[in-house]
C-alpha positions in Angstrom: -129.1 -31.3 77.7 -127.6 -29.5 74.4 -128.3 -26.3 73.4 -129.3 -25.0 70.2 -126.7 -24.8 67.2 -124.9 -21.6 67.2 -125.6 -19.2 64.1 -122.1 -18.7 63.6 -120.8 -19.3 59.9 -117.2 -20.1 61.3 -115.4 -23.1 60.1 -114.4 -25.5 63.4 -110.5 -26.9 62.4 -108.3 -28.6 64.8 -104.6 -27.4 64.9 -101.8 -29.5 66.2 -99.0 -27.0 65.8 -99.3 -23.7 67.0 -96.1 -22.7 64.5 -98.7 -23.0 61.8 -100.5 -20.0 63.0 -99.3 -16.3 62.7 -98.7 -15.2 66.2 -100.3 -11.8 65.5 -103.3 -13.5 64.2 -103.3 -16.1 67.8 -102.6 -12.9 70.2 -105.4 -10.7 68.3 -108.0 -12.5 70.0 -106.8 -11.8 73.7 -105.9 -8.5 75.4 -102.8 -9.5 76.4 -102.9 -9.4 80.1 -102.2 -13.1 80.8 -99.1 -14.3 79.4 -99.9 -18.1 79.6 -102.3 -17.8 76.6 -99.8 -16.0 74.5 -98.7 -17.5 71.3 -95.2 -17.1 72.8 -95.8 -19.1 76.0 -97.8 -21.7 74.2 -95.8 -22.2 71.2 -92.7 -22.4 73.2 -94.0 -25.4 75.3 -94.8 -27.4 72.0 -91.4 -26.4 70.3 -89.1 -26.8 73.4 -90.2 -30.7 74.1 -91.8 -29.2 77.2 -95.3 -30.9 76.3 -94.0 -35.1 75.9 -97.4 -37.1 74.0 -96.0 -40.1 76.1 -97.1 -37.8 79.4 -100.5 -37.5 77.9 -100.1 -33.9 76.3 -101.3 -33.7 72.5 -101.9 -30.1 71.4 -105.3 -30.3 70.2 -106.4 -26.5 69.9 -110.2 -26.2 68.9 -110.0 -23.1 66.3 -112.8 -20.9 64.3 -112.1 -19.3 61.1 -113.7 -17.3 58.7 -112.1 -18.0 55.5 -108.4 -17.2 56.0 -109.2 -15.1 59.3 -108.8 -16.9 62.7 -111.8 -15.6 64.9 -111.8 -17.6 67.9 -109.8 -20.3 69.5 -109.4 -22.6 72.5 -105.9 -23.9 73.5 -106.7 -27.4 74.1 -104.9 -30.8 74.2 -106.1 -34.7 73.7 -105.3 -36.4 77.1 -104.5 -39.8 77.8 -103.9 -39.5 81.7 -104.6 -36.4 84.0 -101.1 -35.6 84.8 -100.2 -32.1 85.1 -104.0 -30.3 85.1 -104.4 -29.5 88.6 -108.0 -29.7 88.9 -108.3 -33.2 89.7 -110.9 -36.0 88.2 -109.0 -39.3 89.3 -112.0 -40.2 90.8 -114.2 -39.7 87.6 -111.5 -41.8 86.3 -111.8 -44.6 88.6 -115.4 -44.7 88.5 -115.5 -44.8 84.6 -112.8 -48.2 85.1 -115.1 -50.1 87.7 -117.8 -49.8 85.0 -115.7 -51.0 82.1 -115.6 -48.0 80.4 -112.8 -45.9 78.9 -112.4 -42.4 80.5 -109.1 -41.3 78.2 -108.7 -39.9 75.7 -110.6 -36.6 76.9 -109.8 -32.8 75.5 -108.8 -30.4 77.9 -108.7 -26.7 77.7 -106.0 -25.3 79.6 -102.3 -24.2 80.0 -100.7 -26.9 80.5 -98.6 -27.2 84.0 -100.1 -24.1 84.6 -102.8 -23.6 87.6 -103.5 -20.2 86.7 -107.1 -18.3 86.0 -107.0 -16.6 82.4 -108.9 -16.6 79.2 -109.6 -20.1 77.7 -112.0 -19.2 74.9 -110.2 -16.5 73.0 -112.9 -14.9 71.0 -113.9 -11.1 70.7 -117.5 -11.8 71.8 -119.9 -13.8 73.9 -121.4 -15.3 70.6 -118.2 -16.4 69.3 -117.5 -17.7 72.7 -120.7 -19.9 72.4 -119.7 -21.2 69.3 -116.5 -22.4 70.2 -117.8 -24.3 73.1 -120.4 -25.8 70.6 -117.2 -26.8 68.4 -115.7 -28.5 71.5 -118.7 -30.2 72.0 -118.7 -31.4 68.5 -115.2 -32.5 68.6 -115.9 -34.6 71.7 -119.3 -36.1 70.1 -117.6 -37.1 66.9 -114.3 -37.9 67.9 -115.6 -40.4 70.4 -113.9 -38.9 73.8 -115.2 -39.3 77.0 -115.7 -35.8 77.9 -114.5 -32.0 77.5 -112.8 -29.8 80.3 -112.2 -26.6 80.3 -110.0 -25.4 83.4 -109.1 -22.4 85.3 -111.2 -20.0 82.7 -112.0 -16.4 83.8 -114.9 -15.8 85.6 -116.5 -13.3 82.4 -116.8 -16.7 80.3 -118.9 -18.8 82.5 -121.6 -17.9 80.2 -120.4 -19.7 77.4 -121.0 -22.8 78.7 -124.7 -24.1 78.5 -126.7 -26.9 80.9 -125.3 -29.5 79.6 -121.6 -28.6 81.2 -121.0 -29.0 85.2 -119.4 -26.2 86.9 -116.4 -27.1 89.7 -115.2 -24.4 92.2 -112.0 -24.5 94.1 -110.0 -22.4 96.2 -106.5 -20.8 95.6 -104.9 -18.0 97.9 -104.1 -14.8 96.2 -102.9 -11.6 97.4 -104.3 -8.4 96.1 -103.1 -4.7 97.2 -106.6 -3.8 98.0 -106.0 -0.9 100.1 -103.1 0.5 97.8 -100.2 0.2 99.5 -97.0 1.7 98.3 -94.0 -0.3 100.5 -94.0 -3.6 102.5 -94.0 -1.8 106.0 -97.6 -0.4 104.9 -98.8 -4.2 103.7 -97.5 -5.1 107.7 -99.1 -2.5 109.1 -102.4 -3.9 107.9 -101.7 -7.2 109.8 -102.5 -8.2 113.1 -99.7 -8.0 115.4 -99.5 -12.0 115.3 -98.7 -12.4 111.6 -96.8 -9.1 111.2 -94.4 -10.5 114.0 -94.2 -13.8 112.3 -93.1 -12.4 108.8 -90.4 -9.9 110.2 -89.0 -12.6 111.9 -89.0 -14.9 108.9 -87.4 -12.1 106.6 -84.7 -11.4 109.6 -83.6 -15.2 109.5 -83.2 -15.1 105.8 -81.3 -11.5 106.0 -79.3 -12.8 109.0 -77.9 -15.6 106.9 -76.3 -13.5 104.4 -78.8 -13.9 101.8 -79.2 -11.1 99.1 -81.8 -11.0 96.5 -81.4 -10.1 92.5 -84.5 -9.8 90.4 -84.4 -10.2 86.6 -86.7 -10.0 83.8 -85.7 -12.5 81.0 -84.4 -9.8 78.8 -81.8 -9.1 81.9 -80.6 -12.4 82.7 -78.1 -14.0 81.3 -77.6 -17.7 80.6 -76.0 -18.9 83.8 -79.2 -17.3 85.4 -81.5 -19.3 83.1 -79.3 -22.2 83.9 -79.5 -21.7 87.6 -82.7 -21.3 87.5 -83.4 -24.2 85.7 -81.3 -26.3 87.8 -83.2 -25.3 91.0 -86.6 -26.4 89.4 -85.1 -29.7 88.3 -83.8 -30.1 92.1 -87.3 -29.8 93.5 -88.9 -32.2 91.0 -86.2 -34.6 92.0 -86.6 -34.3 95.7 -90.6 -35.1 95.2 -90.0 -38.1 92.8 -91.7 -36.2 90.3 -90.7 -35.9 86.5 -89.9 -32.1 85.4 -91.5 -31.0 82.3 -90.3 -27.6 81.3 -86.8 -27.6 79.4 -84.1 -25.1 80.0 -84.8 -24.5 76.2 -88.4 -23.3 77.0 -86.7 -20.9 79.8 -84.2 -19.4 76.9 -87.6 -19.1 74.5 -89.5 -16.9 77.2 -86.6 -14.9 77.7 -86.0 -14.2 73.8 -89.8 -14.0 73.0 -91.4 -12.7 76.2 -88.8 -11.0 77.8 -90.8 -8.5 80.0 -93.1 -11.6 81.0 -90.4 -13.8 82.6 -89.4 -13.1 86.2 -86.8 -14.8 88.2 -86.0 -14.2 91.9 -82.6 -15.5 92.3 -81.6 -15.9 96.1 -77.7 -15.2 96.2 -74.9 -16.1 98.9 -71.5 -14.6 98.6 -72.4 -13.7 95.1 -73.7 -17.2 94.0 -77.2 -18.2 93.3 -78.3 -20.5 96.1 -82.6 -20.6 95.4 -84.8 -19.3 93.1 -88.0 -19.1 92.2 -89.6 -18.6 88.3 -92.5 -16.3 88.0 -94.5 -14.6 84.8 -95.9 -10.9 84.7 -99.0 -10.0 83.5 -100.5 -6.8 82.8 -101.8 -6.4 86.7 -100.7 -9.4 88.3 -97.5 -11.6 89.1 -97.6 -15.4 88.9 -95.5 -17.5 90.5 -94.8 -20.9 89.3 -92.0 -22.8 90.2 -89.1 -22.7 93.1 -85.9 -24.7 94.3 -83.1 -24.2 96.3 -79.9 -25.8 97.0 -79.5 -24.7 100.6 -82.0 -25.4 103.6 -82.4 -22.4 105.5 -85.7 -21.6 107.2 -87.5 -19.1 105.7 -86.1 -19.0 102.5 -89.0 -20.4 100.8 -91.1 -18.0 102.2 -88.8 -15.2 101.7 -88.2 -16.1 98.2 -91.9 -17.3 97.1 -93.9 -14.8 98.6 -92.4 -12.0 100.0 -90.3 -11.0 97.2 -93.2 -11.4 95.5 -95.1 -9.2 96.9 -92.5 -6.7 96.7 -91.9 -6.9 93.3 -95.7 -6.2 93.1 -95.6 -3.1 95.2 -92.6 -1.5 93.2 -93.9 -2.0 89.7 -98.0 -1.3 90.8 -99.4 -4.7 90.4 -102.5 -5.3 91.8 -102.4 -9.3 92.6 -99.8 -11.9 93.4 -100.9 -15.7 92.5 -98.5 -17.8 94.0 -99.2 -21.3 92.8 -101.9 -23.8 93.7 -103.0 -25.1 97.2 -101.5 -24.1 100.4 -103.7 -22.8 103.5 -100.2 -21.8 105.1 -100.3 -18.9 102.6 -103.0 -17.2 104.8 -100.9 -16.4 107.7 -98.8 -14.3 105.0 -101.4 -12.1 103.5 -102.7 -14.6 100.8 -106.6 -14.9 101.0 -108.7 -17.5 99.5 -109.9 -16.8 95.9 -112.5 -19.0 93.8 -111.1 -20.3 90.7 -113.7 -22.1 88.0 -113.7 -24.7 85.7 -116.0 -26.3 83.2 -116.8 -30.0 82.3 -119.0 -31.7 79.3 -119.8 -35.3 79.9 -120.7 -37.5 76.8 -122.0 -40.7 78.7 -125.8 -40.1 80.2 -125.4 -42.0 83.4 -121.7 -40.5 84.4 -123.3 -37.2 83.0 -125.8 -37.2 86.1 -123.5 -39.0 88.7 -120.7 -36.1 87.9 -122.9 -33.5 87.9 -124.4 -34.2 91.5 -120.8 -34.8 92.6 -119.7 -31.3 91.3 -122.9 -29.8 93.4 -121.7 -31.4 96.6 -118.2 -30.2 96.1 -118.8 -26.7 95.3 -121.2 -27.0 98.5 -118.1 -28.2 100.7 -115.7 -25.4 98.9 -117.9 -22.8 99.8 -118.1 -23.6 103.3 -114.3 -24.2 103.4 -114.0 -20.6 102.0 -115.8 -19.4 105.1 -114.1 -21.1 107.3 -110.5 -19.6 105.7 -111.8 -16.2 105.5 -112.6 -16.6 109.3 -108.8 -17.3 109.6 -107.9 -13.7 107.8 -104.3 -12.1 109.1 -105.8 -8.7 108.3 -107.2 -6.4 111.0 -109.2 -4.3 108.7 -110.2 -3.2 105.5 -112.3 -4.6 102.6 -114.9 -7.1 103.1 -112.9 -9.9 102.4 -111.3 -9.6 105.8 -112.5 -11.0 108.5 -109.8 -11.4 110.6 -109.5 -9.4 114.0 -106.1 -7.9 115.6 -104.6 -11.1 116.9 
């Protein structure tokens, strides 16, 4: 059911190249705490060749203007497939195909290749967010699109979506410094015996192998550091038979335009990099994105991708570490399930009702899984989110 029209007088416009918007105008729409919605990150993807139309990504940013003043924006893309989204709608596309109806193109509000929760409706107030959602609906209707999707949006944005939008729920695994730990040993002290022993053993194997770590921000990284990290990234994608999207030019762009947001964790042996993790830093969180390794060493993945990130958060006073999507194995290493949200607008009534029921059943299953996983918490005591006993 459609809501009544917004009273906003702002004019909607579609922007196909973020470089046509002044970075200061775009960045005034958010608080700067999440690097993935910053102009530097999003425009860098476009300018560096990391977003390719042949892979289904066409910039289609929905913006609202009052004269020459940008007042709201939703980073978005016209999609001809579901590549690189992490909120999986393949079953929906298959249902459309079986019915002889086109599911693509669709509109997606998201950060490409980044399953990271953050602002998606960039606006100063709730009324502007509602107007932005209405503009997205109008775009889908007038453009003949099957659907509109807003993935990994912030909890505070949920109220902007009307009854015509279906809510999807999923889980990720995040580390939180809920007890104010100041060292890795304090963090370990909050874990049960089994988890604590396992982590110490994993870290000891890496140290005995002679691996040392160097952590650099974008303005501290050399061209060789960036090239090494990009090489590890390419190797990981090659090993899994996937196509790597991010270019070396994009990493160099981030190092130049968002230098303190880019964090490289480099594992070295004999002074040479052998593995690495690419992360981004926000105002209160570290976000792990990609990793790769030139050596097969037990424990190296956990050390590079998890424990070094926790160490970084403890050193820099960050409250949260989000190491990426999926992975129940993270629970034993101190990462607990956290809900992530998306909303979906479906144009065709028959599919709209069926997909709405599908989302509700899925959410019930996710909530049950969350209860089961929280019961496996490795923590001995602490916040209400920790239900595990000393193991």
